N, C-alpha and C positions, 0 to 999 in steps of 0.2 A: 898577553897578548891570547893565548888561548880562552880563557875567561873568559873574554870578551866576544871572541866566536862566539862562541858555546852559548852567552847567551844573544845573540845576535839569531844564531839559528833556532834557537828555544822561540823569541819574539815571532819571527819568519815565521813559524809554524804555527802558532797562537792566530797569527793574522789569518794564516792560510784557512784555519777551523774553522772561527768564525766567521769567513768570508763564505764557506762553504755550505756552514751551515745559514747562514742567511738565504745564501740559495736556495737550499733543499727548502726552508718555510719558505719560500716563495713560491716553489714548486708546488708545494702540499696544499699553498692557500689558492693557486691556480688551479688549481686539478679540482680541489673543493667548490670552487666557484663555478668552473665548468660544472660539477656535477649539482650544485646547485642549481645552475639554469637549466640543465638538461630535466631536472626534477619539477621546474615551474614551468617550463614550457610544454614539458607530460603532462602536467596537472592541467595546464590551458585547453590541450587538445582534446583531455577526456573531457573538461566540460565544454568545449565546443563540438562536440561530437554526442554530447550526450543532447547538447541543443539541437543543435540537428537536425539529429534521431527523431526528438519530442516534435521538433516544428512540421517536417515530412508526415508524422502519424496524425497529428492535428489536420495538414491540409490532404490526408488521406480519405480524411470523413464527408470529402464532398457532398454535394447535394445529388443525391443518385439523380433523380426525377430531371432534375435541370439539364444533366450530361445523356440521359434516356429519351427527354422526348424534343429537346433544342440543341444537343451536341454543345454545352457551354459547362468549365468547370469553374464553378464558386463553393466556396464556404457558408453554408448559412451561419450566420452569427447569433440566433438565437436557440439553437440547435432543437428546433421543431416547437417552442417554449411559446412564442409568439413575444415575448421580452428579450428587447437586445440588449448584450450586456458585454463589456469587454473583461469582465470578470471570469466571464463561462468560457472565454480562450484562455485566458492564465491559468485554470483550473484545468483545463484537458493537457496543457501544457505539463502543469504538476504530477497529473496523472500519468503522462510517457517519460518519467523519470527525469525533468528538468526543474523538478520543486525546489531544487538544494540551491538556487539563484535568487535575484529579485530581479522582475521583471516589468516593461514599459515598452507601450508601441511607439517606434519614433515616427515612424508615417507608414499609412495602410489605404487602399483603394477600393472603392466599392463601385460595382455594377454599374451604379446611376450616376455614378459622379462624371461632370463634366459632360449632362445631357447623353452619358450612355455611350461614348468614349470608351471604356474598357471594352465593351460589349461590340464593338465596333472591332476593335483589335481582335477580337476570339472569331468573328467570323472572319475575320482576313486572313486570319493560319486554319481553319474552318476551310476555305476554297482552294486554299493552294494545297492544303494534304490533301484533299478528296480531288480535287478537279487537277491542279496545276495552272499554271497563266494561262494555258492553250484556248480551255471554254472559255477565259476575257477576251483574248484576243481576235477568238471567233464573233464576238457579239460588238466586238469597237467598233468596226465599221459601220454595222447597224447602227448603233447608236447613236452615231451621226447624223445619222437620216431624221432619228427620232426627233431629235434633238430640233433640226432643224424643218422638221412640219409643226412641231409644238410652235414655235416664231412666227410661221405660215397662219398657224390658226390663231393667233392674237391679231394677223395682220385684217385676216378675212374677217372677223367677228367685225372690225373697225371700218371695212371697207363696203359690208354689208347695211352698218347702221348708214352709211352715208347715203347710199343709194338707197333705200329705204324711206328717208328725210329727202331726196331731191326728188322722188316721185312723190310724194305727200307734199312737197311744195310744190311742183306742175299742177297737180291738180289742186289745190287751194288758191293757185295763181289764175286757172282759169276757169275757176266754178266749176268742178267737174267730180266726176265721181265713179268709181268701177261697179258694173255690174254686179251684185250679189251672187248670183244663182250660176255655179258651175265655176266659179272662181278661187283656182287652187291657192292664190292669195289670204285667201279668209278663210281657209281652212288652215293653213299652216301657222299662220299666225294665233290661230284659236290652240294647234295642238302647243304652241311654244309657251303659253301660257298656262298650259294644264303640266302635272307631274309627269315628268318623260316613261318614268318607270311604266302606269299603268298603260303605255302606248307599245312599249318596245318586252314585257314577261312576257314568257311563254305561257300561253292558257290553261296545260297543264299544271304550270308549276306555280306553286302558292308561293309568295314572298315571307319569309320569316319574321314573325312578330317578338323576337327577342331582343332584348335591351339592358343596358347594364348605367347605374349610375357612374356619371364620370367623377365625381369627386371621390370615389372612392378607387380610383386610379393613382400608378404610381406616380407620375408627375403632375397630377392635378391638388396633391398634400404637400405639406412638407416632409425634409427628406432626411434621413442621416445620413453626415456625408465624410469622407475620408478625407486625410488629409496629408499633406507632403509630395512632394515631384519626384516621381518615378524615372525619370526622362534617362537617368544613367543607365537604367537596366531594361525598359522599353526603346523597339524602334520608332514608337508613336505613329507606327503604321497603321489608319484605321482603314474598316473594308470601303471600297468606292462604290458608289451608286450601283454599278453595274455587278461585285460582285454580292453586295448586299441585297440585288434582287434573285441572283440564282439562289442563297441560303435563304430567303423566305418564302420562296415559289415550293422550295423542300420538304420545310417545314408549316407552313401555314396551308386552311382548305381556302376555296374562294365558292362563291356563287354557284359555279358549274363545276365543282369538284364529282367527282364521281364516289366518294367517299357517304356512306349514308349517315343523315342526322341520327344523335344521339336521343334517345325520348327516356333514359331511364333519372334518376335523383341526380347523375354523374353529368349532366347534361353540360353540354358547352355555355359558356357567359353568352358568347356571340354564333351566330352562325356563320356569318361572312367574316373570314377572320382577315383578308389579305383587303376586303374593301373598309376594313374598319382603319386600317395602316394606311390604306389612300386617306379615308377621309376623316377619320377620326371624329365620328360622331356617335351619338350615345344608342343608337339602333341599328339595326339591318337595313332596315325599310330605307333611311337616312343616308347609310352608307354607300347602299346598292344606287340609289339615284344618283349622289353625285359622283359616282365613279359610271355610271352611264352617261351624266352629263362631260364627263372627260372624254368619253369612248366619243359620243357625238362632236365633239370638237376636233378630235383626230380623224375622224371619220371625213368628215364634212368638206377638207378643203383638198384632200386628193379627188373626191365626189365633182367639185366644183373645177378641179381643172381638167378634169376629162371632160366634161360638159363644154367647155370652152374649145377643145380642140375637136372635137365633133360636130363637124356643119351640120349632120344631117339633123342631130339633136337642137343646134340653135336652129336651123330653120321650123323644125316643129315648138320649139317654143315663140317662135316671133310669129308662127302664122296664130297661135293660141292669143299670143298678144296682139295681132289685129285685131282678131274674134272679140275679145274679151274691149276693144277701144274702137270699133268701127262706128258708135255713134258721137266719137268725141273728135275725133279726125284731127289732132293734134299728134304730126311725129314724133316731139320730143316725148310726146307721154307714152306713145307706144313703143318707144325704142327702151324706155324707163322700165316698163312693168316687164319687156323680155328680158331684164337683167333680173329684176326681181321676180320672174319667174325662174330663172335657172339657178340663183339661190338656193326659192323653195324647192327645186327640186332635188338640188343636191341634200338640204336638207330629208325630203321624205326618203333617200336613199341609204341615207345613214343611218334612218330609222330603221329600215327592213336589214340593214349591214348588223345594226345590236342587236336586233330580232335574230339572227341567225346563231351570232356568237352566242348569246346565251340559252340556246336550243345546241350549243355543242358541236357548230359547226363552222368552218372557216373562210376568213373574208380576205383578201387580197389588198396590201397594203393598198395601191394603184389599181386602180378599174381600165377595164376596154370595152370593146364592145359585148363580148361574149360574158363576162361575168358582169354587164348592167343587169340590177332589177326591175326597176320600176321602173311602167309607164308612164309619162305625163299626164296620159288621159283619166290614168290613176289616182293621182297626189290628191283630187278634190273628195275622194273617197275615202283616204287615208286615217284611220282610225275609229270610222263607223262599224257599228255592231256587224256583227259576222263576215268585214274585211279583216284579212290576215294573211300577208302576203311575207312568209317566214324565210324568204331569202335560200340564197341557192348554195352548195357548198364546194368552196374553190381547193383541189386537192394539193394547189401550193399555195395556200393563203395561210396567213395568220389564223388561230384562235383565240379562247376570251383568254386563255395562260398568258400567250403571247404577247397579249395587249394589254394584259395588267402589266407583264415585266416592262412595258414601253412606261406606263406611267408611276413605276418604282422608281424606273431611272431618273426620270423627269421629276421626280420631289426631293426634297433636299435631306441628304443623308440624317441629319440629326434627327429631324420632326421623324423619319420613317424610326429612326434607332427608337425615340420613347415610346411612340404609338407599340413598337414592339417589344418591349419589354413592359408597358401595360398591358398589352396580352399574354406574355407569358403568365404574368402574375395572376389574374384574373382566372388564364386556364388551369393552372394547377389548383387553387383555390376552389374553385365552384368542378373541376373535374375530377380532380384526386383529393376532394376534400381536405387538402391541404391549409385549412382558416386561418391557420399561424403563418401560413407565408406571405413574405413583403420583400420583394427585389432589391428595395436598398437595406436588406440585412445581409447584401451577399457580397460578401468577399474575397477579389480577386488578388490583390498582392499585399504583401503587409513587411515587413522588417521590425524585428525587436531589440530590444538592447536593454543588456540584460549586464547583470553587476553580480558578481561572485567572489567569495572570501577563500584564499589557496590556504594560507598559513603566516605563521609568526607575522601579522596584521598588514598582508600584501592581499590587495584586492586587484580582480583582473576584470577589465567590462571590454564586452564585444557587441557587435552588431549581427544577426543573423537574417537574412532575407529568404525568402520564400514566393513565389509568385505562377499563377496555372498562364503558360506561354503556349 
């Protein structure tokens, strides 16, 4: 009996020893697994740290002049060689310590992508950082008036065309003609068919003769393009037309800028930069002509509205209409001539307004009796040799830059962005001598996919993103 009990105890001891041994082995295995996992994770972290450091170092090589001149962060992908290649970026990654991995670019964004949308994102951030939202809020109320006035200008043009057609039909129907001598309507008709710039440019100023080949500009050629979607890392907020106007007025000059023109080898491609952004033409003259035509459309509406509200000036127009129609004796023609004179007078006053703006003076958005500048009797001499009514300077008015701001607000932001990038590239190529520079080589966001070997056949794949925000 004792022998059986002894054998049972021995068996129990053996089973306990085996059980404890198994537990010990499991604990050792678990500890080994933890150590292996920690070791692998540590290796992954080191590789990620190497890659993060390399990517940040690569993007720290941003294009210095784009930042200094235009407050934009971009990585110039050709590295001043004029030959764009993704391999150059990979080489820089290796140089900064990420060469023990295989890399591919999963997605990439260039500043010219989507019509310059990345440019608009950076402009929005710049305005918020420098001025905050208060500046834009202050302009918002004015912007509504600008938009309303633009819409009124379109109606005005149609109304003037209808009025002139009515007068022409009445004269034809009654087989009558207006006198040609001392007839402001003939004068204004001739002026409208001639270049407006010749009529408004101050005599002491010379119109720039600079021009560029539009075909050489960014959005007139085929472009390098990024790929992939960055909506997950971007709020997608582009600059509003107001914010874009704030940015452009601070970074580009106009025909009335106080900066002196460059005359050396590094002279700018175009002198009237804001005018190019608005007009998009190949020469300074064409762009300035476009802008003064737009200014005319803005000014003529409030001038005409004021004339309609001023009984004395309407009476003056009626008296001249009676003089012109003395021999016609057709009341309907006299009324039509009076309305045509009011349209012509508003045009003449607007010409004087633009002269004042181009000469650096201020013009109020709406007129009153004190700020009105052109007499009806002087309208028929407008544009003659020796005639030069240069207008007044209104302390509470808007200057040329303010009116440019209005035109920028009214223009499509996408079109403005494209022309801005066109001009930036031209400025760096001509003023800085960077003949290798192309805006469509400028990277703003990128995501790499990397694969590295850890040990014992374990591969680690991970993504690394960087963007200028």
